[in-house]
Phi, psi and omega in degrees: 000140175254133183228126176253130178247130178263111177116132182240027168276194181300321179291311182298320182283329172296317177297319182293319184296317183292322173300312180301316182293327181281329190243348182302330181276345185247339184242121182221128357276151176241124181238124176242123180244134179258128178241137182200156176281342177217149180238169175306136010259027183258031180239155184288338181296331177302329185248000184280154175224159180215147174248135177232140174213149179283143180276136182281338182230123184263004181052038181082357185271089180300321181295325177293322176299315177303314180297320178298318179291319182296319180297312180306306179304320183294317179287328177298319180302320176286331178300323181275003181273150176293349179268001184295326177293321180292331181278346179075031182256126173200167182268142177232128177272167173106000000 
């Protein structure tokens, strides 16, 4: 299977990585190609930062709560990785 991902920023590369992680062991051969008009270091994602926090109240949106938990668990997995510092993943209080 061939997969094309448009964009080499944080969303495009995260998408390509997620596709690989989910399907590389079940889809063979799997080829993922990332297309963009600019690549690192010429993207805004190189200098971007983000804060993520789970929302305490979902206003009845169960799907959003599930997505929040999946994201939080995914980030916690990387937090315990030796690569977390290079990836810029850390806990921030306040």
